[in-house]
C-alpha positions as MATLAB code, in Angstrom:
seq = 'MYKYHDNDTKFIDQRHNQFKKQVTRYFDNELSDDQFRSIRLRNGLYQELHAYMLRVLIPYGSLNSKQLNQLGLIADKYDRGYGHFTTRQNIQFNWIDLSQINSIIADLAKVNMHAIQSSGKTVRNISADPLSGIRKDEVADARPYCELIRQWFTLHPEFSWLPGKFKIAINGSENDEIGIQFNDLGLQLVLNDKHELGFSVYAGGGLGAAPMLAPKIKSFVPEIDILSYIESVLRVYNLYGKRDNDKRLRIKFLVKRLGIEKFHDLVEKDWLSSRDDDEIKLNISKLDKIKKDFIAPIKPITSKNIEQRVDFNYTIWKSNNVSDNKVKGYSIVSVSLTQIGSAPGNIDSDQLRHLSALASKYSLNEVRTTKNQDIVFPYVRNEDLYELWQQLEMFDLSSPHNSTFAHIVSCPGADYCSLAKAVSIPVSKRIQNRFIENGLLFEIGELNLHISGCENSCAHHHVADIGLLGLNKGKEDYYQITLGGRTKNDTKLGKKLGRAIASVDVVDAVEKIVNVYVNNKQQGENFNQLFNRIGIKLFKEAVYA';
ca = [
      60.763  100.821  135.638;
      59.120  103.801  134.129;
      55.437  103.318  133.133;
      54.297  105.839  130.561;
      51.573  108.062  130.614;
      49.206  109.553  128.280;
      51.291  113.026  128.005;
      53.971  110.734  127.162;
      52.383  108.824  124.191;
      50.370  111.863  122.617;
      54.190  113.372  122.748;
      55.498  110.738  120.429;
      52.543  110.866  118.372;
      52.873  114.312  117.817;
      56.330  114.028  116.928;
      55.730  111.327  114.723;
      53.051  113.563  112.945;
      55.433  115.912  112.186;
      58.416  113.732  111.139;
      55.839  111.755  108.870;
      54.756  114.943  107.128;
      58.499  115.604  106.533;
      59.447  112.619  104.949;
      56.228  113.022  102.466;
      58.102  116.946  101.315;
      61.458  115.165  101.269;
      59.551  112.445   98.626;
      57.496  115.725   96.639;
      61.028  116.929   95.887;
      60.402  120.367   98.364;
      63.088  119.509  100.801;
      66.687  118.566   99.305;
      69.008  115.502  100.427;
      71.208  118.027  102.851;
      67.628  119.295  104.270;
      66.079  116.420  104.927;
      69.872  114.858  105.679;
      69.443  116.834  109.331;
      65.612  116.304  110.105;
      66.271  112.622  109.626;
      69.322  112.480  111.479;
      67.445  113.920  114.825;
      64.806  111.130  114.229;
      67.208  108.331  113.893;
      67.938  108.117  110.285;
      71.103  107.264  109.375;
      71.833  106.876  105.418;
      74.442  103.649  105.414;
      76.488  101.483  102.825;
      73.598   99.518  101.472;
      70.442  101.066  103.288;
      68.744  103.215  105.550;
      69.454  102.441  109.392;
      67.379  103.507  111.916;
      68.735  103.638  115.324;
      66.176  102.957  117.605;
      66.322  104.980  121.312;
      66.355  102.665  124.640;
      66.312  105.462  127.521;
      69.273  104.288  130.221;
      68.538  101.144  129.014;
      65.359  100.132  129.929;
      62.800   97.685  128.041;
      60.102   95.537  128.857;
      58.653   92.178  127.529;
      56.039   94.655  124.986;
      58.750   96.335  123.694;
      61.077   93.523  123.151;
      57.850   91.514  121.229;
      57.278   94.626  118.930;
      61.406   94.843  118.403;
      61.197   90.863  116.942;
      58.397   92.243  114.826;
      60.193   95.360  113.852;
      62.331   93.026  112.696;
      60.967   90.638  110.760;
      58.374   93.446  109.118;
      61.277   95.957  107.971;
      64.778   94.309  108.528;
      66.597   91.077  107.562;
      65.123   89.295  110.975;
      67.593   90.597  113.261;
      68.269   94.059  114.921;
      72.037   94.761  116.641;
      72.438   96.215  120.075;
      74.797   98.717  120.590;
      77.382  100.161  122.669;
      74.963  103.269  123.764;
      72.147  100.560  125.108;
      69.963  101.321  122.049;
      69.070   99.235  119.562;
      69.755   99.658  115.404;
      68.223   98.192  111.965;
      70.684   97.924  109.172;
      68.226   97.080  105.988;
      65.673   99.800  105.941;
      63.859  101.402  103.103;
      62.781  104.825  103.422;
      59.174  104.110  101.462;
      58.670  102.341  105.063;
      59.946  104.903  107.621;
      56.494  106.080  108.818;
      55.085  102.700  109.333;
      58.073  101.306  111.706;
      58.223  104.631  113.466;
      53.907  104.056  114.096;
      54.814  100.507  115.149;
      56.924  101.725  117.710;
      55.084  104.375  119.174;
      52.726  101.480  119.401;
      54.816  100.334  122.603;
      55.702  103.999  123.519;
      58.962  103.589  121.584;
      60.834  106.229  118.846;
      63.985  107.393  117.626;
      64.385  111.068  118.745;
      67.469  112.294  119.582;
      69.537  108.896  119.097;
      70.791  111.091  116.515;
      71.743  114.864  115.514;
      73.513  117.477  116.888;
      71.109  117.495  120.631;
      71.263  115.709  123.840;
      71.259  112.021  122.736;
      70.114  108.649  124.910;
      70.743  109.495  128.582;
      72.712  105.946  129.530;
      72.934  104.335  132.746;
      74.530  101.394  134.963;
      72.208   98.731  133.676;
      72.506   97.505  137.219;
      71.115  100.876  138.751;
      68.373   99.630  141.538;
      69.945   96.839  142.190;
      73.465   97.179  142.996;
      74.142   96.438  147.028;
      76.483   99.621  146.982;
      75.023  102.393  144.962;
      73.905  105.482  147.062;
      70.966  105.879  144.523;
      69.343  104.801  141.797;
      70.378  106.982  138.976;
      67.084  105.676  136.436;
      64.688  108.316  137.905;
      67.229  111.200  137.079;
      68.421  109.805  133.641;
      63.959  109.799  133.032;
      63.539  113.329  134.259;
      67.219  114.548  132.580;
      65.297  113.073  129.752;
      61.947  114.365  129.381;
      63.518  118.212  130.335;
      65.717  118.316  127.603;
      63.891  115.940  124.601;
      63.077  118.983  121.971;
      64.902  120.955  124.867;
      64.506  124.955  122.585;
      67.714  126.210  123.344;
      69.572  123.040  122.888;
      68.537  121.221  119.742;
      70.840  122.994  117.494;
      74.017  122.131  119.491;
      77.570  122.693  118.182;
      78.181  118.674  118.312;
      76.184  115.463  119.567;
      75.986  115.259  123.417;
      75.943  112.246  125.326;
      74.973  112.403  129.020;
      75.567  109.633  131.302;
      74.790  108.574  135.057;
      76.490  106.334  137.781;
      74.682  105.787  141.604;
      77.418  103.180  142.552;
      80.757  103.096  143.560;
      81.577  100.851  140.261;
      81.216  102.711  137.249;
      80.088  100.708  135.067;
      78.630  102.951  132.395;
      82.212  105.060  132.104;
      80.944  108.598  132.945;
      84.337  109.794  132.116;
      83.944  109.190  128.754;
      80.447  111.299  127.889;
      80.629  114.495  127.045;
      78.753  115.224  130.931;
      79.242  112.558  133.109;
      77.282  112.098  136.676;
      78.177  110.890  139.861;
      74.655  110.381  141.983;
      76.929  110.897  145.852;
      76.351  111.728  149.716;
      78.194  115.142  151.077;
      79.398  115.890  154.496;
      76.006  116.213  155.503;
      74.323  113.570  154.407;
      72.579  115.191  151.338;
      71.723  113.899  147.989;
      73.642  115.756  144.683;
      75.824  114.827  141.945;
      79.892  114.778  140.852;
      80.098  116.662  137.455;
      82.670  115.112  134.850;
      82.536  117.736  131.619;
      84.837  117.241  128.549;
      85.162  113.389  128.006;
      84.998  111.609  124.768;
      86.800  109.019  122.878;
      86.698  108.829  118.742;
      90.348  110.122  117.226;
      91.317  112.296  119.699;
      90.042  110.882  123.212;
      89.650  112.603  126.720;
      89.058  111.553  130.103;
      86.493  114.839  131.516;
      87.949  116.198  134.233;
      86.052  117.093  137.746;
      84.203  120.474  137.214;
      82.048  120.239  140.399;
      82.322  118.014  143.403;
      78.664  118.970  144.576;
      75.627  119.784  142.299;
      72.802  119.644  145.197;
      69.958  117.617  143.572;
      67.395  119.926  143.314;
      69.679  122.093  141.252;
      71.025  119.324  138.696;
      69.105  120.854  136.021;
      69.937  124.284  135.722;
      73.557  123.038  136.186;
      73.062  121.189  133.029;
      71.894  123.414  131.137;
      74.702  126.374  131.969;
      77.445  123.598  131.093;
      74.977  123.470  127.711;
      74.827  127.309  127.732;
      78.939  127.372  127.705;
      79.179  124.927  125.221;
      76.223  126.643  122.914;
      78.138  129.882  123.167;
      81.497  128.655  122.636;
      81.766  125.674  121.122;
      83.060  125.608  117.600;
      80.853  124.959  114.794;
      83.366  125.471  111.741;
      85.604  122.566  112.273;
      83.412  119.128  111.677;
      86.477  117.539  113.946;
      86.507  119.771  116.476;
      82.693  120.023  117.436;
      82.370  117.965  120.694;
      82.325  120.033  124.075;
      85.205  118.321  124.960;
      88.090  120.125  122.174;
      86.119  123.364  124.187;
      86.996  122.432  127.365;
      90.877  121.939  126.484;
      90.854  124.624  124.998;
      89.674  127.006  127.302;
      91.034  125.393  130.130;
      89.412  123.331  132.912;
      89.172  126.460  135.319;
      88.225  128.719  132.823;
      85.283  126.615  131.551;
      84.385  125.868  134.793;
      84.440  129.568  135.722;
      81.812  130.289  133.004;
      79.416  127.610  133.878;
      79.487  128.951  137.937;
      79.291  132.426  136.595;
      76.147  130.977  134.179;
      74.932  129.023  136.973;
      74.730  131.373  139.734;
      72.772  134.093  137.427;
      70.107  131.253  136.628;
      70.165  128.730  139.612;
      67.046  130.697  141.638;
      65.030  130.404  138.664;
      61.948  128.241  140.041;
      60.841  127.306  136.750;
      64.447  124.938  136.102;
      64.402  123.818  140.156;
      64.408  120.415  140.052;
      60.790  118.924  140.649;
      61.142  117.147  143.686;
      57.305  115.846  143.539;
      57.282  114.835  139.998;
      60.691  112.828  140.638;
      59.218  111.044  143.582;
      56.177  109.986  141.409;
      58.745  108.686  138.779;
      61.166  107.386  141.302;
      57.492  104.908  142.304;
      57.650  103.736  138.809;
      61.064  102.198  139.297;
      59.935  100.432  142.700;
      60.660   96.606  141.828;
      57.081   95.041  143.206;
      59.564   92.106  144.950;
      60.454   91.369  148.893;
      63.065   89.573  149.673;
      62.454   85.535  149.971;
      64.005   82.820  151.627;
      64.567   80.124  148.556;
      63.224   76.991  148.334;
      66.293   74.080  148.820;
      67.542   73.535  145.682;
      69.373   70.269  144.326;
      72.391   70.489  143.308;
      72.926   70.443  139.452;
      75.675   68.343  137.969;
      75.324   69.927  134.196;
      78.595   71.347  133.221;
      77.130   73.877  131.019;
      74.899   75.471  133.404;
      77.607   75.364  136.204;
      80.168   77.540  133.920;
      76.732   79.674  132.742;
      75.648   80.183  136.476;
      79.726   80.894  137.522;
      80.176   83.899  134.488;
      76.975   84.896  133.793;
      74.507   85.049  137.235;
      75.649   87.486  139.881;
      73.635   88.835  143.425;
      70.909   90.749  143.735;
      70.488   93.333  146.635;
      67.444   92.035  147.183;
      67.500   88.473  149.513;
      66.301   85.740  147.107;
      67.269   87.061  143.779;
      69.488   87.331  140.929;
      71.181   89.411  137.896;
      71.651   87.208  134.689;
      73.464   88.637  132.380;
      72.483   86.987  128.314;
      75.322   87.113  126.136;
      75.022   88.348  122.971;
      78.432   87.516  121.898;
      77.675   84.184  120.178;
      80.704   82.443  118.703;
      80.327   82.949  114.978;
      78.108   85.731  114.774;
      78.277   89.414  115.318;
      78.536   90.876  118.668;
      75.077   92.506  119.402;
      73.196   90.914  117.025;
      69.782   89.533  117.599;
      67.543   87.670  115.376;
      63.248   88.008  115.844;
      62.874   84.637  117.558;
      64.934   85.091  120.367;
      63.509   88.915  120.687;
      60.347   87.071  121.166;
      61.738   84.226  122.867;
      63.453   86.603  125.542;
      60.163   88.801  125.894;
      58.433   85.660  126.693;
      61.163   84.955  129.302;
      61.330   88.185  130.736;
      57.464   88.532  131.536;
      57.694   85.039  132.830;
      60.854   85.157  135.211;
      61.993   89.141  135.220;
      59.123   90.915  136.202;
      58.760   92.083  132.369;
      62.124   94.217  132.239;
      65.321   94.081  130.693;
      68.080   96.189  130.295;
      70.762   96.828  127.523;
      74.699   97.608  128.531;
      77.424   99.212  127.217;
      78.806   95.475  126.321;
      76.220   94.852  123.814;
      74.396   92.424  126.647;
      71.211   91.776  128.155;
      70.491   91.873  131.440;
      67.725   90.108  133.286;
      67.145   92.086  136.586;
      65.091   89.859  139.190;
      65.362   86.510  138.541;
      63.848   84.158  141.656;
      67.456   81.912  142.822;
      64.728   79.024  141.919;
      64.301   80.078  138.965;
      67.675   79.838  137.417;
      67.997   76.650  136.140;
      65.010   76.638  134.211;
      66.115   79.917  132.927;
      68.849   78.801  131.729;
      67.131   75.781  129.500;
      65.039   78.409  128.519;
      67.865   79.979  127.194;
      69.589   77.119  125.684;
      66.601   76.664  122.970;
      67.089   79.782  120.977;
      71.357   80.118  121.548;
      71.367   82.922  124.140;
      73.303   80.609  126.756;
      76.474   81.277  125.830;
      78.325   81.721  129.443;
      80.473   84.280  127.599;
      80.038   87.336  130.625;
      83.655   88.076  132.247;
      85.493   86.007  129.497;
      87.677   86.508  126.530;
      85.076   84.900  124.248;
      83.036   88.503  124.970;
      84.209   90.435  122.407;
      82.932   94.488  122.430;
      82.568   95.198  118.097;
      80.770   97.558  116.034;
      78.989   96.810  113.113;
      81.995   98.096  111.038;
      83.111   98.252  107.146;
      80.443   95.454  106.598;
      77.479   98.252  107.194;
      78.814  101.418  108.237;
      79.604  103.741  105.834;
      81.638  105.910  108.107;
      84.086  103.003  108.989;
      87.693  102.390  107.494;
      88.145   98.400  108.095;
      85.667   95.746  109.032;
      85.159   94.894  112.926;
      82.702   91.673  113.131;
      85.119   89.289  110.496;
      88.282   90.510  112.986;
      86.511   89.147  116.015;
      85.144   85.674  114.231;
      88.630   84.992  113.438;
      89.823   85.674  116.819;
      87.260   83.748  118.161;
      88.441   80.706  116.125;
      92.267   81.213  116.898;
      91.238   80.972  120.984;
      88.915   77.725  120.217;
      91.734   76.153  118.360;
      94.692   76.695  120.510;
      91.777   76.149  123.891;
      92.350   79.271  125.524;
      88.985   81.190  125.134;
      87.473   80.074  128.261;
      90.730   79.373  129.836;
      92.083   82.939  130.372;
      89.610   84.291  132.467;
      88.524   87.744  132.645;
      89.853   89.813  129.658;
      87.705   92.144  127.427;
      88.668   93.117  123.558;
      86.790   95.705  121.926;
      87.543   96.702  117.970;
      85.808   99.560  116.244;
      85.990   99.613  112.515;
      86.993  103.718  112.658;
      88.660  106.224  114.994;
      84.348  107.000  116.263;
      85.044  104.303  118.520;
      81.931  102.813  118.995;
      83.138   99.633  120.599;
      84.968  102.070  123.143;
      87.875  100.154  122.396;
      90.180  102.670  123.876;
      89.051  101.504  127.298;
      89.179   97.777  126.745;
      92.203   95.789  128.296;
      93.262   94.624  124.246;
      91.580   97.309  121.579;
      91.478   97.598  117.876;
      91.020  100.175  115.807;
      90.355   99.661  112.301;
      92.179  101.554  109.912;
      92.648  101.920  105.680;
      95.924  102.087  104.268;
      95.389  100.865  100.264;
      93.144   98.260   99.567;
      94.588   96.403  103.272;
      92.799   96.906  106.519;
      95.318   97.773  109.254;
      94.687   97.572  112.764;
      95.992   99.710  115.649;
      96.346   98.441  118.975;
      95.908  100.041  122.496;
      96.614   97.861  125.978;
      95.484   98.927  129.178;
      92.180  100.587  128.848;
      89.892  100.585  131.649;
      86.367  101.814  133.405;
      84.801  100.887  136.335;
      86.500  101.938  139.919;
      89.220  104.266  137.814;
      88.700  105.241  134.163;
      91.781  104.687  132.149;
      92.846  104.769  128.510;
      94.993  102.371  126.687;
      97.885  103.013  125.414;
      99.376  102.478  121.760;
     101.276   99.373  121.488;
     103.312  100.502  118.066;
     102.634  100.941  114.587;
      99.344   99.110  112.585;
      99.079   95.477  112.039;
      97.722   94.604  108.922;
      94.659   92.424  108.958;
      96.701   89.383  107.875;
      98.356   89.300  111.219;
      96.390   91.356  113.550;
      95.064   87.953  115.065;
      98.927   86.265  115.474;
      99.359   89.601  117.311;
      96.355   89.433  119.640;
      97.756   85.670  119.752;
     100.959   86.721  121.379;
      99.483   89.462  123.577;
      97.552   87.024  125.395;
     100.458   84.474  125.371;
     102.268   87.353  127.201;
      99.378   88.099  130.077;
      99.054   83.931  130.080;
     103.156   83.777  131.190;
     103.223   86.705  133.286;
     100.587   87.548  135.330;
     100.389   85.978  139.219;
      98.001   84.637  141.190;
      94.396   86.189  141.100;
      96.019   89.135  138.800;
      93.885   90.640  136.190;
      95.105   92.100  132.744;
      95.127   95.530  133.836;
      96.762   94.553  137.231;
      99.992   93.049  134.585;
     100.264   96.164  132.675;
     100.522   98.603  135.081;
     103.382   95.802  137.247;
     105.165   95.152  133.634;
     104.811   97.849  131.502;
     104.335   97.798  127.796;
     107.489   96.768  126.897;
     106.887   92.836  126.706;
     104.412   93.317  124.732;
     105.912   95.488  122.138;
     108.607   92.688  122.020;
     106.494   89.824  121.424;
     104.237   91.388  119.187;
     106.829   93.514  116.569;
     109.920   90.656  116.876;
];
């Protein structure tokens, strides 16, 4: 994984010192609340319902053992003993005292972590497939490009005050695990007819109140020209994007207003006038140096003969949570943070420290975070799987949830977030409990359910098999249901089922939907395949009859 250098550390320290002075000015009443709001957001600090929340950046979801351990320390020292992994691959601390923010940032800087541009109207954390570099089918590892683009657009003087937030996702394999089409800018690594490496570019995606999938605006941008092309997209957005309507700030509204052809023409015109500038050519020499950091120091191995394990719980865990690494003799292990009865994505400080020790021993000091709020151990020797599972068991981290209905994705909802209109976490617990009672929680197979507490869609409910969107009608929470969303090979937005369902009835509605699926699916058919075959009618009849 990327190895931070002296210039990286120097930059983080400089930014911390700047923010420290700004916090001091705020406490000395030299900055108004509005003036400080813009500054703190650009440094990842939100004011939520009960306290400040700090969103710590995890570039393309990559963490090392020391960083995991430090996050555990921060959870104990400054929060209430836990953190929350998000669908954007970051981690949030929800109970921050503003008077301690400078100490927190200093402790993060000790392990080359920070919160710069994890919020604000700027280029946010660049996300990537958590299995980048270890997939058998990938064209190229996305992470070096994420790192180079991250460095280029961090505090970029021209693009630090965009009309709205700007999210970039990069994918290198045929299987789009990160969802490039529901980002503001999606980059797909491809080879052209001459076997040259470059990018297909998608622009104008986003979920939220008006979900849109990004159309492809360029089939092939040469590798060396990707920085200049991204700059042209951002320049057009900066010049033509609306700034006078808080609900129309994102680039998706600009693409829709202009039309894809005109938007493409504006980007193309700007790009053709700037692409030959040597200052914004991708530095191949620098890229090659970064790539070396991402080369795992492992060689294929022939696993020793491993005795057959008869432990039923281990067998189920291995079936659901373990997959093949492209390097022979190694596996990829998913650690589910969707524990039964707890908030999806939450992790306590002891678990963070335990994962740190396990990553050091079993996974080359590295873990990845995912958009499904999981932790991935990318490099586990096959012969260590059983021992790792035993260690995960000790700290309630061995839930065999991956690719099952138990694996619910949820935002913090109205329990914590000032924007949320309804709770998310209690609903996820109620659904889990219902399906434990009816014995179907682990028997349904691969079926995903995502719950967002408001239309900002932080849980990506639009692209789930079953999506719940929290609404507020008077004193009671309601939930709008969407069905048939998906990512991976063919991203698709879910369809609205009908009128919103009251909180008291929403678990019954989910159970009825699942029953339609279970009773009508054919052998080997997943939810999306069934939904495409039978449509929405049977689901509507079951829920609203």
